[in-house]
PDB file of N, CA, C, O and CB in Angstrom:
ATOM      1  N   UNK A   1      10.688  11.086   7.644  1.00  0.00           N
ATOM      2  CA  UNK A   1       9.757  10.603   8.130  1.00  0.00           C
ATOM      3  C   UNK A   1       9.972   9.184   8.625  1.00  0.00           C
ATOM      4  O   UNK A   1      10.474   8.421   7.800  1.00  0.00           O
ATOM      5  CB  UNK A   1       8.849  10.767   7.309  1.00  0.00           C
ATOM      6  N   UNK A   2       9.636   8.620  10.007  1.00  0.00           N
ATOM      7  CA  UNK A   2       9.757   7.557  10.601  1.00  0.00           C
ATOM      8  C   UNK A   2       8.956   6.486   9.960  1.00  0.00           C
ATOM      9  O   UNK A   2       8.117   6.781   9.108  1.00  0.00           O
ATOM     10  CB  UNK A   2       9.491   7.764  11.856  1.00  0.00           C
ATOM     11  N   UNK A   3       9.158   5.313  10.306  1.00  0.00           N
ATOM     12  CA  UNK A   3       8.533   4.065   9.714  1.00  0.00           C
ATOM     13  C   UNK A   3       7.093   4.079  10.101  1.00  0.00           C
ATOM     14  O   UNK A   3       6.211   3.604   9.386  1.00  0.00           O
ATOM     15  CB  UNK A   3       9.234   2.710  10.220  1.00  0.00           C
ATOM     16  N   UNK A   4       6.874   4.680  11.340  1.00  0.00           N
ATOM     17  CA  UNK A   4       5.440   4.641  11.860  1.00  0.00           C
ATOM     18  C   UNK A   4       4.612   5.782  10.839  1.00  0.00           C
ATOM     19  O   UNK A   4       3.520   5.578  10.308  1.00  0.00           O
ATOM     20  CB  UNK A   4       5.395   5.107  13.679  1.00  0.00           C
ATOM     21  N   UNK A   5       5.344   6.878  10.738  1.00  0.00           N
ATOM     22  CA  UNK A   5       4.723   7.921   9.863  1.00  0.00           C
ATOM     23  C   UNK A   5       4.378   7.290   8.529  1.00  0.00           C
ATOM     24  O   UNK A   5       3.246   7.406   8.058  1.00  0.00           O
ATOM     25  CB  UNK A   5       5.690   9.162   9.649  1.00  0.00           C
ATOM     26  N   UNK A   6       5.488   6.523   7.827  1.00  0.00           N
ATOM     27  CA  UNK A   6       5.166   5.948   6.752  1.00  0.00           C
ATOM     28  C   UNK A   6       3.946   4.987   6.574  1.00  0.00           C
ATOM     29  O   UNK A   6       3.162   5.007   5.625  1.00  0.00           O
ATOM     30  CB  UNK A   6       6.186   5.410   6.466  1.00  0.00           C
ATOM     31  N   UNK A   7       3.920   4.171   7.610  1.00  0.00           N
ATOM     32  CA  UNK A   7       2.788   3.132   7.779  1.00  0.00           C
ATOM     33  C   UNK A   7       1.403   3.982   7.893  1.00  0.00           C
ATOM     34  O   UNK A   7       0.417   3.686   7.218  1.00  0.00           O
ATOM     35  CB  UNK A   7       3.047   2.144   9.213  1.00  0.00           C
ATOM     36  N   UNK A   8       1.424   4.945   8.709  1.00  0.00           N
ATOM     37  CA  UNK A   8       0.185   5.718   8.891  1.00  0.00           C
ATOM     38  C   UNK A   8      -0.223   6.460   7.407  1.00  0.00           C
ATOM     39  O   UNK A   8      -1.383   6.453   6.994  1.00  0.00           O
ATOM     40  CB  UNK A   8       0.450   6.871  10.148  1.00  0.00           C
ATOM     41  N   UNK A   9       0.716   6.993   6.793  1.00  0.00           N
ATOM     42  CA  UNK A   9       0.460   7.726   5.587  1.00  0.00           C
ATOM     43  C   UNK A   9      -0.024   6.470   4.541  1.00  0.00           C
ATOM     44  O   UNK A   9      -0.937   6.737   3.760  1.00  0.00           O
ATOM     45  CB  UNK A   9       1.906   8.639   5.072  1.00  0.00           C
ATOM     46  N   UNK A  10       0.397   5.503   4.520  1.00  0.00           N
ATOM     47  CA  UNK A  10       0.035   4.345   3.752  1.00  0.00           C
ATOM     48  C   UNK A  10      -1.341   4.054   3.940  1.00  0.00           C
ATOM     49  O   UNK A  10      -2.166   4.130   3.029  1.00  0.00           O
ATOM     50  CB  UNK A  10       0.831   3.190   4.081  1.00  0.00           C
ATOM     51  N   UNK A  11      -1.630   3.685   5.231  1.00  0.00           N
ATOM     52  CA  UNK A  11      -2.858   3.360   5.920  1.00  0.00           C
ATOM     53  C   UNK A  11      -3.893   4.427   5.334  1.00  0.00           C
ATOM     54  O   UNK A  11      -4.957   4.062   4.834  1.00  0.00           O
ATOM     55  CB  UNK A  11      -2.679   3.433   7.588  1.00  0.00           C
ATOM     56  N   UNK A  12      -3.520   5.751   5.426  1.00  0.00           N
ATOM     57  CA  UNK A  12      -4.554   6.771   5.056  1.00  0.00           C
ATOM     58  C   UNK A  12      -4.759   6.670   3.518  1.00  0.00           C
ATOM     59  O   UNK A  12      -5.861   6.872   3.009  1.00  0.00           O
ATOM     60  CB  UNK A  12      -4.095   8.287   5.495  1.00  0.00           C
ATOM     61  N   UNK A  13      -3.790   6.388   2.891  1.00  0.00           N
ATOM     62  CA  UNK A  13      -4.023   6.278   1.310  1.00  0.00           C
ATOM     63  C   UNK A  13      -4.945   5.308   0.773  1.00  0.00           C
ATOM     64  O   UNK A  13      -5.753   5.468  -0.141  1.00  0.00           O
ATOM     65  CB  UNK A  13      -2.797   5.963   0.629  1.00  0.00           C
ATOM     66  N   UNK A  14      -4.644   3.968   1.675  1.00  0.00           N
ATOM     67  CA  UNK A  14      -5.430   2.817   1.277  1.00  0.00           C
ATOM     68  C   UNK A  14      -6.924   2.953   1.797  1.00  0.00           C
ATOM     69  O   UNK A  14      -7.833   2.472   1.119  1.00  0.00           O
ATOM     70  CB  UNK A  14      -4.752   1.507   1.835  1.00  0.00           C
ATOM     71  N   UNK A  15      -7.168   3.563   2.918  1.00  0.00           N
ATOM     72  CA  UNK A  15      -8.302   3.966   3.521  1.00  0.00           C
ATOM     73  C   UNK A  15      -9.210   5.174   2.223  1.00  0.00           C
ATOM     74  O   UNK A  15     -10.385   5.079   1.869  1.00  0.00           O
ATOM     75  CB  UNK A  15      -7.726   4.719   5.151  1.00  0.00           C
ATOM     76  N   UNK A  16      -8.426   5.972   1.870  1.00  0.00           N
ATOM     77  CA  UNK A  16      -8.954   6.944   0.889  1.00  0.00           C
ATOM     78  C   UNK A  16      -9.315   6.097  -0.492  1.00  0.00           C
ATOM     79  O   UNK A  16     -10.315   6.387  -1.150  1.00  0.00           O
ATOM     80  CB  UNK A  16      -7.793   8.172   0.612  1.00  0.00           C
ATOM     81  N   UNK A  17      -8.594   5.237  -0.799  1.00  0.00           N
ATOM     82  CA  UNK A  17      -8.774   4.356  -2.069  1.00  0.00           C
ATOM     83  C   UNK A  17     -10.141   3.638  -1.793  1.00  0.00           C
ATOM     84  O   UNK A  17     -11.059   3.623  -2.613  1.00  0.00           O
ATOM     85  CB  UNK A  17      -7.462   3.204  -2.314  1.00  0.00           C
ATOM     86  N   UNK A  18     -10.186   3.062  -0.597  1.00  0.00           N
ATOM     87  CA  UNK A  18     -11.577   2.205  -0.230  1.00  0.00           C
ATOM     88  C   UNK A  18     -12.704   3.097  -0.257  1.00  0.00           C
ATOM     89  O   UNK A  18     -13.737   2.655  -0.759  1.00  0.00           O
ATOM     90  CB  UNK A  18     -11.581   1.499   1.278  1.00  0.00           C
ATOM     91  N   UNK A  19     -12.696   4.327   0.213  1.00  0.00           N
ATOM     92  CA  UNK A  19     -13.640   5.262   0.145  1.00  0.00           C
ATOM     93  C   UNK A  19     -14.156   5.723  -1.219  1.00  0.00           C
ATOM     94  O   UNK A  19     -15.325   5.919  -1.551  1.00  0.00           O
ATOM     95  CB  UNK A  19     -13.173   6.274   0.816  1.00  0.00           C
ATOM     96  N   UNK A  20     -12.990   5.860  -1.967  1.00  0.00           N
ATOM     97  CA  UNK A  20     -13.201   6.345  -3.510  1.00  0.00           C
ATOM     98  C   UNK A  20     -13.911   5.276  -4.101  1.00  0.00           C
ATOM     99  O   UNK A  20     -14.872   5.536  -4.826  1.00  0.00           O
ATOM    100  CB  UNK A  20     -11.809   6.631  -4.398  1.00  0.00           C
ATOM    101  N   UNK A  21     -13.584   4.166  -3.900  1.00  0.00           N
ATOM    102  CA  UNK A  21     -14.322   2.891  -4.414  1.00  0.00           C
ATOM    103  C   UNK A  21     -15.689   2.667  -4.038  1.00  0.00           C
ATOM    104  O   UNK A  21     -16.538   2.299  -4.850  1.00  0.00           O
ATOM    105  CB  UNK A  21     -13.655   1.717  -3.989  1.00  0.00           C
ATOM    106  N   UNK A  22     -15.953   2.910  -2.660  1.00  0.00           N
ATOM    107  CA  UNK A  22     -17.547   2.983  -2.425  1.00  0.00           C
ATOM    108  C   UNK A  22     -18.107   4.161  -3.067  1.00  0.00           C
ATOM    109  O   UNK A  22     -19.163   3.988  -3.677  1.00  0.00           O
ATOM    110  CB  UNK A  22     -17.961   3.060  -0.873  1.00  0.00           C
ATOM    111  N   UNK A  23     -17.617   5.291  -3.047  1.00  0.00           N
ATOM    112  CA  UNK A  23     -18.414   6.460  -3.718  1.00  0.00           C
ATOM    113  C   UNK A  23     -18.502   6.051  -5.205  1.00  0.00           C
ATOM    114  O   UNK A  23     -19.571   6.315  -5.754  1.00  0.00           O
ATOM    115  CB  UNK A  23     -17.646   8.002  -3.545  1.00  0.00           C
ATOM    116  N   UNK A  24     -17.585   5.471  -5.915  1.00  0.00           N
ATOM    117  CA  UNK A  24     -17.753   5.157  -7.507  1.00  0.00           C
ATOM    118  C   UNK A  24     -18.857   3.932  -7.436  1.00  0.00           C
ATOM    119  O   UNK A  24     -19.869   3.983  -8.136  1.00  0.00           O
ATOM    120  CB  UNK A  24     -16.102   4.609  -8.368  1.00  0.00           C
ATOM    121  N   UNK A  25     -18.628   2.955  -6.646  1.00  0.00           N
ATOM    122  CA  UNK A  25     -19.801   1.954  -6.588  1.00  0.00           C
ATOM    123  C   UNK A  25     -21.147   2.558  -6.552  1.00  0.00           C
ATOM    124  O   UNK A  25     -22.047   2.279  -7.344  1.00  0.00           O
ATOM    125  CB  UNK A  25     -19.698   1.079  -5.376  1.00  0.00           C
ATOM    126  N   UNK A  26     -21.221   3.349  -5.644  1.00  0.00           N
ATOM    127  CA  UNK A  26     -22.632   4.104  -5.291  1.00  0.00           C
ATOM    128  C   UNK A  26     -22.983   5.091  -6.473  1.00  0.00           C
ATOM    129  O   UNK A  26     -24.161   5.378  -6.686  1.00  0.00           O
ATOM    130  CB  UNK A  26     -22.521   5.043  -3.793  1.00  0.00           C
ATOM    131  N   UNK A  27     -22.098   5.540  -7.138  1.00  0.00           N
ATOM    132  CA  UNK A  27     -22.542   6.586  -8.124  1.00  0.00           C
ATOM    133  C   UNK A  27     -23.004   5.703  -9.406  1.00  0.00           C
ATOM    134  O   UNK A  27     -23.905   5.991 -10.194  1.00  0.00           O
ATOM    135  CB  UNK A  27     -21.254   7.724  -8.501  1.00  0.00           C
ATOM    136  N   UNK A  28     -22.259   4.682  -9.419  1.00  0.00           N
ATOM    137  CA  UNK A  28     -22.680   3.881 -10.701  1.00  0.00           C
ATOM    138  C   UNK A  28     -23.855   3.168 -10.556  1.00  0.00           C
ATOM    139  O   UNK A  28     -24.407   2.730 -11.566  1.00  0.00           O
ATOM    140  CB  UNK A  28     -21.684   2.898 -11.133  1.00  0.00           C
ATOM    141  N   UNK A  29     -24.400   2.953  -9.284  1.00  0.00           N
ATOM    142  CA  UNK A  29     -25.651   2.302  -9.089  1.00  0.00           C
ATOM    143  C   UNK A  29     -25.413   0.854  -9.022  1.00  0.00           C
ATOM    144  O   UNK A  29     -26.356   0.073  -9.149  1.00  0.00           O
ATOM    145  CB  UNK A  29     -26.628   2.639 -10.161  1.00  0.00           C
ATOM    146  N   UNK A  30     -23.884   0.338  -8.778  1.00  0.00           N
ATOM    147  CA  UNK A  30     -23.729  -1.050  -8.742  1.00  0.00           C
ATOM    148  C   UNK A  30     -24.220  -1.537  -7.400  1.00  0.00           C
ATOM    149  O   UNK A  30     -24.029  -0.825  -6.414  1.00  0.00           O
ATOM    150  CB  UNK A  30     -22.301  -1.444  -9.005  1.00  0.00           C
ATOM    151  N   UNK A  31     -24.853  -2.727  -7.287  1.00  0.00           N
ATOM    152  CA  UNK A  31     -25.412  -3.411  -6.006  1.00  0.00           C
ATOM    153  C   UNK A  31     -24.715  -4.713  -5.985  1.00  0.00           C
ATOM    154  O   UNK A  31     -25.195  -5.551  -6.746  1.00  0.00           O
ATOM    155  CB  UNK A  31     -27.070  -3.624  -5.993  1.00  0.00           C
ATOM    156  N   UNK A  32     -23.783  -5.040  -5.349  1.00  0.00           N
ATOM    157  CA  UNK A  32     -22.965  -6.323  -4.996  1.00  0.00           C
ATOM    158  C   UNK A  32     -22.965  -6.821  -3.729  1.00  0.00           C
ATOM    159  O   UNK A  32     -22.701  -6.002  -2.849  1.00  0.00           O
ATOM    160  CB  UNK A  32     -21.654  -6.179  -5.242  1.00  0.00           C
ATOM    161  N   UNK A  33     -23.194  -7.967  -3.389  1.00  0.00           N
ATOM    162  CA  UNK A  33     -23.296  -8.459  -2.155  1.00  0.00           C
ATOM    163  C   UNK A  33     -21.884  -8.182  -1.379  1.00  0.00           C
ATOM    164  O   UNK A  33     -21.876  -8.088  -0.152  1.00  0.00           O
ATOM    165  CB  UNK A  33     -23.696  -9.951  -2.263  1.00  0.00           C
ATOM    166  N   UNK A  34     -20.815  -8.069  -2.072  1.00  0.00           N
ATOM    167  CA  UNK A  34     -19.658  -7.819  -1.486  1.00  0.00           C
ATOM    168  C   UNK A  34     -18.975  -6.616  -1.873  1.00  0.00           C
ATOM    169  O   UNK A  34     -19.200  -6.224  -3.018  1.00  0.00           O
ATOM    170  CB  UNK A  34     -18.902  -8.822  -1.655  1.00  0.00           C
ATOM    171  N   UNK A  35     -18.197  -5.956  -1.167  1.00  0.00           N
ATOM    172  CA  UNK A  35     -17.589  -4.574  -1.672  1.00  0.00           C
ATOM    173  C   UNK A  35     -16.384  -4.925  -2.573  1.00  0.00           C
ATOM    174  O   UNK A  35     -15.217  -4.822  -2.194  1.00  0.00           O
ATOM    175  CB  UNK A  35     -17.068  -3.565  -0.377  1.00  0.00           C
ATOM    176  N   UNK A  36     -16.752  -5.332  -3.752  1.00  0.00           N
ATOM    177  CA  UNK A  36     -15.593  -5.730  -4.625  1.00  0.00           C
ATOM    178  C   UNK A  36     -14.880  -4.431  -5.317  1.00  0.00           C
ATOM    179  O   UNK A  36     -13.661  -4.467  -5.482  1.00  0.00           O
ATOM    180  CB  UNK A  36     -16.141  -6.764  -5.789  1.00  0.00           C
ATOM    181  N   UNK A  37     -15.522  -3.450  -5.665  1.00  0.00           N
ATOM    182  CA  UNK A  37     -14.795  -2.325  -6.405  1.00  0.00           C
ATOM    183  C   UNK A  37     -14.053  -1.576  -5.106  1.00  0.00           C
ATOM    184  O   UNK A  37     -12.895  -1.273  -5.396  1.00  0.00           O
ATOM    185  CB  UNK A  37     -15.958  -1.222  -7.359  1.00  0.00           C
ATOM    186  N   UNK A  38     -14.375  -1.261  -3.957  1.00  0.00           N
ATOM    187  CA  UNK A  38     -13.454  -0.814  -2.924  1.00  0.00           C
ATOM    188  C   UNK A  38     -12.410  -1.637  -2.686  1.00  0.00           C
ATOM    189  O   UNK A  38     -11.290  -1.163  -2.497  1.00  0.00           O
ATOM    190  CB  UNK A  38     -14.054  -0.617  -1.751  1.00  0.00           C
ATOM    191  N   UNK A  39     -12.621  -2.866  -2.665  1.00  0.00           N
ATOM    192  CA  UNK A  39     -11.529  -3.831  -2.338  1.00  0.00           C
ATOM    193  C   UNK A  39     -10.317  -3.725  -3.494  1.00  0.00           C
ATOM    194  O   UNK A  39      -9.119  -3.843  -3.237  1.00  0.00           O
ATOM    195  CB  UNK A  39     -12.194  -5.404  -2.277  1.00  0.00           C
ATOM    196  N   UNK A  40     -10.860  -3.488  -4.761  1.00  0.00           N
ATOM    197  CA  UNK A  40      -9.872  -3.518  -5.894  1.00  0.00           C
ATOM    198  C   UNK A  40      -9.243  -2.247  -5.753  1.00  0.00           C
ATOM    199  O   UNK A  40      -8.038  -2.205  -6.000  1.00  0.00           O
ATOM    200  CB  UNK A  40     -10.487  -3.726  -7.357  1.00  0.00           C
ATOM    201  N   UNK A  41      -9.836  -1.182  -5.398  1.00  0.00           N
ATOM    202  CA  UNK A  41      -9.004   0.215  -5.330  1.00  0.00           C
ATOM    203  C   UNK A  41      -8.193  -0.032  -4.194  1.00  0.00           C
ATOM    204  O   UNK A  41      -6.983   0.077  -4.392  1.00  0.00           O
ATOM    205  CB  UNK A  41      -9.905   1.659  -5.125  1.00  0.00           C
ATOM    206  N   UNK A  42      -8.590  -0.360  -2.974  1.00  0.00           N
ATOM    207  CA  UNK A  42      -7.618  -0.560  -1.831  1.00  0.00           C
ATOM    208  C   UNK A  42      -6.397  -1.495  -1.946  1.00  0.00           C
ATOM    209  O   UNK A  42      -5.290  -1.296  -1.448  1.00  0.00           O
ATOM    210  CB  UNK A  42      -8.362  -1.047  -0.732  1.00  0.00           C
ATOM    211  N   UNK A  43      -6.807  -2.596  -2.722  1.00  0.00           N
ATOM    212  CA  UNK A  43      -5.406  -3.340  -3.006  1.00  0.00           C
ATOM    213  C   UNK A  43      -4.477  -2.712  -4.049  1.00  0.00           C
ATOM    214  O   UNK A  43      -3.269  -2.925  -3.942  1.00  0.00           O
ATOM    215  CB  UNK A  43      -5.668  -4.799  -3.519  1.00  0.00           C
ATOM    216  N   UNK A  44      -4.919  -1.999  -4.991  1.00  0.00           N
ATOM    217  CA  UNK A  44      -4.280  -1.332  -6.079  1.00  0.00           C
ATOM    218  C   UNK A  44      -3.401  -0.022  -5.333  1.00  0.00           C
ATOM    219  O   UNK A  44      -2.260   0.301  -5.663  1.00  0.00           O
ATOM    220  CB  UNK A  44      -5.513  -0.827  -7.246  1.00  0.00           C
ATOM    221  N   UNK A  45      -4.125   0.565  -4.378  1.00  0.00           N
ATOM    222  CA  UNK A  45      -3.508   1.693  -3.726  1.00  0.00           C
ATOM    223  C   UNK A  45      -2.268   0.841  -2.700  1.00  0.00           C
ATOM    224  O   UNK A  45      -1.136   1.309  -2.578  1.00  0.00           O
ATOM    225  CB  UNK A  45      -4.825   2.692  -2.789  1.00  0.00           C
ATOM    226  N   UNK A  46      -2.620  -0.204  -2.150  1.00  0.00           N
ATOM    227  CA  UNK A  46      -1.634  -1.141  -1.234  1.00  0.00           C
ATOM    228  C   UNK A  46      -0.342  -1.255  -1.984  1.00  0.00           C
ATOM    229  O   UNK A  46       0.793  -0.978  -1.594  1.00  0.00           O
ATOM    230  CB  UNK A  46      -2.242  -2.731  -0.947  1.00  0.00           C
ATOM    231  N   UNK A  47      -0.725  -1.697  -3.085  1.00  0.00           N
ATOM    232  CA  UNK A  47       0.508  -2.200  -4.051  1.00  0.00           C
ATOM    233  C   UNK A  47       1.374  -1.008  -4.484  1.00  0.00           C
ATOM    234  O   UNK A  47       2.603  -0.960  -4.532  1.00  0.00           O
ATOM    235  CB  UNK A  47      -0.056  -2.954  -5.474  1.00  0.00           C
ATOM    236  N   UNK A  48       0.357   0.074  -4.832  1.00  0.00           N
ATOM    237  CA  UNK A  48       1.359   1.294  -5.502  1.00  0.00           C
ATOM    238  C   UNK A  48       1.961   1.907  -4.272  1.00  0.00           C
ATOM    239  O   UNK A  48       2.954   2.595  -4.511  1.00  0.00           O
ATOM    240  CB  UNK A  48       0.488   2.609  -6.477  1.00  0.00           C
ATOM    241  N   UNK A  49       1.604   1.824  -3.015  1.00  0.00           N
ATOM    242  CA  UNK A  49       2.579   2.511  -1.993  1.00  0.00           C
ATOM    243  C   UNK A  49       3.551   1.530  -1.333  1.00  0.00           C
ATOM    244  O   UNK A  49       4.178   1.965  -0.368  1.00  0.00           O
ATOM    245  CB  UNK A  49       1.760   3.228  -0.824  1.00  0.00           C
ATOM    246  N   UNK A  50       3.749   0.350  -1.693  1.00  0.00           N
ATOM    247  CA  UNK A  50       4.646  -0.368  -1.054  1.00  0.00           C
ATOM    248  C   UNK A  50       6.023   0.125  -0.882  1.00  0.00           C
ATOM    249  O   UNK A  50       6.668  -0.220   0.108  1.00  0.00           O
ATOM    250  CB  UNK A  50       4.666  -1.465  -1.619  1.00  0.00           C
ATOM    251  N   UNK A  51       6.563   0.977  -1.856  1.00  0.00           N
ATOM    252  CA  UNK A  51       7.878   1.458  -1.838  1.00  0.00           C
ATOM    253  C   UNK A  51       8.064   2.862  -1.185  1.00  0.00           C
ATOM    254  O   UNK A  51       9.126   3.448  -1.393  1.00  0.00           O
ATOM    255  CB  UNK A  51       8.356   1.471  -3.204  1.00  0.00           C
ATOM    256  N   UNK A  52       7.119   3.430  -0.423  1.00  0.00           N
ATOM    257  CA  UNK A  52       7.291   4.676   0.367  1.00  0.00           C
ATOM    258  C   UNK A  52       8.443   4.347   1.151  1.00  0.00           C
ATOM    259  O   UNK A  52       8.530   3.281   1.761  1.00  0.00           O
ATOM    260  CB  UNK A  52       6.045   5.110   1.260  1.00  0.00           C
ATOM    261  N   UNK A  53       9.436   5.337   1.153  1.00  0.00           N
ATOM    262  CA  UNK A  53      10.605   5.128   2.047  1.00  0.00           C
ATOM    263  C   UNK A  53      10.944   6.265   2.540  1.00  0.00           C
ATOM    264  O   UNK A  53      10.536   7.247   1.921  1.00  0.00           O
ATOM    265  CB  UNK A  53      11.738   4.553   1.473  1.00  0.00           C
ATOM    266  N   UNK A  54      11.708   6.481   3.677  1.00  0.00           N
ATOM    267  CA  UNK A  54      12.121   7.538   4.555  1.00  0.00           C
ATOM    268  C   UNK A  54      13.257   8.225   3.675  1.00  0.00           C
ATOM    269  O   UNK A  54      14.389   8.247   4.158  1.00  0.00           O
ATOM    270  CB  UNK A  54      12.635   6.974   6.065  1.00  0.00           C
ATOM    271  N   UNK A  55      13.053   8.755   2.494  1.00  0.00           N
ATOM    272  CA  UNK A  55      14.081   9.459   1.733  1.00  0.00           C
ATOM    273  C   UNK A  55      15.348   9.017   1.778  1.00  0.00           C
ATOM    274  O   UNK A  55      15.781   8.844   2.917  1.00  0.00           O
ATOM    275  CB  UNK A  55      14.158  10.687   2.061  1.00  0.00           C
ATOM    276  N   UNK A  56      16.199   8.742   0.737  1.00  0.00           N
ATOM    277  CA  UNK A  56      17.568   8.331   0.764  1.00  0.00           C
ATOM    278  C   UNK A  56      17.991   6.811   0.901  1.00  0.00           C
ATOM    279  O   UNK A  56      19.078   6.285   0.666  1.00  0.00           O
ATOM    280  CB  UNK A  56      18.127   9.022   1.816  1.00  0.00           C
ATOM    281  N   UNK A  57      16.800   6.265   1.354  1.00  0.00           N
ATOM    282  CA  UNK A  57      17.136   4.654   1.704  1.00  0.00           C
ATOM    283  C   UNK A  57      17.455   3.962   0.448  1.00  0.00           C
ATOM    284  O   UNK A  57      18.318   3.084   0.462  1.00  0.00           O
ATOM    285  CB  UNK A  57      15.836   3.802   2.418  1.00  0.00           C
ATOM    286  N   UNK A  58      16.785   4.300  -0.733  1.00  0.00           N
ATOM    287  CA  UNK A  58      17.282   3.598  -1.898  1.00  0.00           C
ATOM    288  C   UNK A  58      16.777   1.994  -1.806  1.00  0.00           C
ATOM    289  O   UNK A  58      17.344   1.102  -2.437  1.00  0.00           O
ATOM    290  CB  UNK A  58      18.963   3.750  -1.938  1.00  0.00           C
ATOM    291  N   UNK A  59      15.782   1.799  -1.044  1.00  0.00           N
ATOM    292  CA  UNK A  59      15.234   0.393  -1.364  1.00  0.00           C
ATOM    293  C   UNK A  59      15.811  -0.742  -0.332  1.00  0.00           C
ATOM    294  O   UNK A  59      15.679  -1.946  -0.550  1.00  0.00           O
ATOM    295  CB  UNK A  59      15.667  -0.014  -2.939  1.00  0.00           C
ATOM    296  N   UNK A  60      16.438  -0.226   0.771  1.00  0.00           N
ATOM    297  CA  UNK A  60      16.915  -1.328   1.594  1.00  0.00           C
ATOM    298  C   UNK A  60      15.978  -2.269   1.985  1.00  0.00           C
ATOM    299  O   UNK A  60      14.821  -1.887   2.157  1.00  0.00           O
ATOM    300  CB  UNK A  60      17.490  -0.887   2.714  1.00  0.00           C
ATOM    301  N   UNK A  61      16.273  -3.444   2.156  1.00  0.00           N
ATOM    302  CA  UNK A  61      15.362  -4.511   2.718  1.00  0.00           C
ATOM    303  C   UNK A  61      16.031  -4.935   3.894  1.00  0.00           C
ATOM    304  O   UNK A  61      17.249  -4.954   4.072  1.00  0.00           O
ATOM    305  CB  UNK A  61      15.076  -5.731   1.759  1.00  0.00           C
ATOM    306  N   UNK A  62      14.936  -5.350   4.860  1.00  0.00           N
ATOM    307  CA  UNK A  62      15.258  -5.785   6.143  1.00  0.00           C
ATOM    308  C   UNK A  62      14.507  -7.122   6.575  1.00  0.00           C
ATOM    309  O   UNK A  62      13.326  -7.272   6.259  1.00  0.00           O
ATOM    310  CB  UNK A  62      14.957  -4.667   7.080  1.00  0.00           C
ATOM    311  N   UNK A  63      15.099  -7.955   7.197  1.00  0.00           N
ATOM    312  CA  UNK A  63      14.308  -9.103   7.750  1.00  0.00           C
ATOM    313  C   UNK A  63      14.884  -9.484   9.052  1.00  0.00           C
ATOM    314  O   UNK A  63      16.072  -9.794   9.141  1.00  0.00           O
ATOM    315  CB  UNK A  63      14.296 -10.335   6.799  1.00  0.00           C
ATOM    316  N   UNK A  64      14.063  -9.471  10.096  1.00  0.00           N
ATOM    317  CA  UNK A  64      14.234  -9.487  11.589  1.00  0.00           C
ATOM    318  C   UNK A  64      15.401  -8.610  11.907  1.00  0.00           C
ATOM    319  O   UNK A  64      16.400  -8.927  12.553  1.00  0.00           O
ATOM    320  CB  UNK A  64      14.466 -10.952  12.167  1.00  0.00           C
ATOM    321  N   UNK A  65      15.143  -7.545  11.396  1.00  0.00           N
ATOM    322  CA  UNK A  65      15.945  -6.252  11.743  1.00  0.00           C
ATOM    323  C   UNK A  65      17.450  -6.186  11.194  1.00  0.00           C
ATOM    324  O   UNK A  65      18.291  -5.389  11.609  1.00  0.00           O
ATOM    325  CB  UNK A  65      16.014  -6.116  13.340  1.00  0.00           C
ATOM    326  N   UNK A  66      17.665  -7.173  10.167  1.00  0.00           N
ATOM    327  CA  UNK A  66      18.919  -7.145   9.756  1.00  0.00           C
ATOM    328  C   UNK A  66      18.875  -6.794   8.164  1.00  0.00           C
ATOM    329  O   UNK A  66      17.984  -7.183   7.408  1.00  0.00           O
ATOM    330  CB  UNK A  66      19.599  -8.493  10.127  1.00  0.00           C
ATOM    331  N   UNK A  67      19.885  -6.067   7.823  1.00  0.00           N
ATOM    332  CA  UNK A  67      19.904  -5.664   6.420  1.00  0.00           C
ATOM    333  C   UNK A  67      20.223  -6.934   5.421  1.00  0.00           C
ATOM    334  O   UNK A  67      21.141  -7.721   5.653  1.00  0.00           O
ATOM    335  CB  UNK A  67      21.015  -4.498   6.253  1.00  0.00           C
ATOM    336  N   UNK A  68      19.475  -7.021   4.443  1.00  0.00           N
ATOM    337  CA  UNK A  68      19.636  -8.316   3.630  1.00  0.00           C
ATOM    338  C   UNK A  68      20.675  -7.722   2.468  1.00  0.00           C
ATOM    339  O   UNK A  68      20.481  -6.715   1.787  1.00  0.00           O
ATOM    340  CB  UNK A  68      18.008  -8.989   2.956  1.00  0.00           C
ATOM    341  N   UNK A  69      21.606  -8.438   2.429  1.00  0.00           N
ATOM    342  CA  UNK A  69      22.792  -8.302   1.451  1.00  0.00           C
ATOM    343  C   UNK A  69      22.377  -9.122   0.075  1.00  0.00           C
ATOM    344  O   UNK A  69      22.410 -10.344  -0.070  1.00  0.00           O
ATOM    345  CB  UNK A  69      24.267  -8.969   2.174  1.00  0.00           C
ATOM    346  N   UNK A  70      22.001  -8.184  -0.841  1.00  0.00           N
ATOM    347  CA  UNK A  70      21.587  -8.798  -2.233  1.00  0.00           C
ATOM    348  C   UNK A  70      22.678  -9.469  -2.839  1.00  0.00           C
ATOM    349  O   UNK A  70      22.488 -10.519  -3.453  1.00  0.00           O
ATOM    350  CB  UNK A  70      21.091  -7.752  -3.249  1.00  0.00           C
ATOM    351  N   UNK A  71      23.936  -8.904  -2.712  1.00  0.00           N
ATOM    352  CA  UNK A  71      25.071  -9.357  -3.556  1.00  0.00           C
ATOM    353  C   UNK A  71      25.256 -10.841  -3.021  1.00  0.00           C
ATOM    354  O   UNK A  71      25.537 -11.677  -3.880  1.00  0.00           O
ATOM    355  CB  UNK A  71      26.487  -8.368  -3.392  1.00  0.00           C
ATOM    356  N   UNK A  72      25.152 -11.201  -1.915  1.00  0.00           N
ATOM    357  CA  UNK A  72      25.454 -12.385  -1.244  1.00  0.00           C
ATOM    358  C   UNK A  72      24.572 -13.552  -1.973  1.00  0.00           C
ATOM    359  O   UNK A  72      25.042 -14.687  -2.044  1.00  0.00           O
ATOM    360  CB  UNK A  72      25.144 -12.210   0.344  1.00  0.00           C
ATOM    361  N   UNK A  73      23.568 -13.317  -2.394  1.00  0.00           N
ATOM    362  CA  UNK A  73      22.561 -14.299  -3.036  1.00  0.00           C
ATOM    363  C   UNK A  73      22.550 -14.451  -4.725  1.00  0.00           C
ATOM    364  O   UNK A  73      21.923 -15.295  -5.364  1.00  0.00           O
ATOM    365  CB  UNK A  73      21.084 -13.787  -2.570  1.00  0.00           C
ATOM    366  N   UNK A  74      23.380 -13.446  -5.227  1.00  0.00           N
ATOM    367  CA  UNK A  74      23.515 -13.379  -6.600  1.00  0.00           C
ATOM    368  C   UNK A  74      24.513 -14.393  -6.974  1.00  0.00           C
ATOM    369  O   UNK A  74      25.474 -14.615  -6.236  1.00  0.00           O
ATOM    370  CB  UNK A  74      23.879 -12.024  -7.060  1.00  0.00           C
ATOM    371  N   UNK A  75      24.307 -15.120  -8.257  1.00  0.00           N
ATOM    372  CA  UNK A  75      25.402 -16.320  -8.527  1.00  0.00           C
ATOM    373  C   UNK A  75      26.022 -15.771  -9.744  1.00  0.00           C
ATOM    374  O   UNK A  75      26.932 -16.382 -10.303  1.00  0.00           O
ATOM    375  CB  UNK A  75      24.751 -17.978  -8.806  1.00  0.00           C
TER     376      UNK A  75
END
């Protein structure tokens, strides 16, 4: 899966979490001026999906298009 596909999948998961939060808020009859429950669900989904990778990457991190060498910064 490409990076664009991963981002789209992550966006869909966050949107589904937001919708689930809204449904739960409505089902419980909670009336809040701000969408607190959906926001909590969406943030949790965002944090839970931050490590979606294109298989086999093993958590490579990049900054400005360059791979970060973790061993360089270890003391």
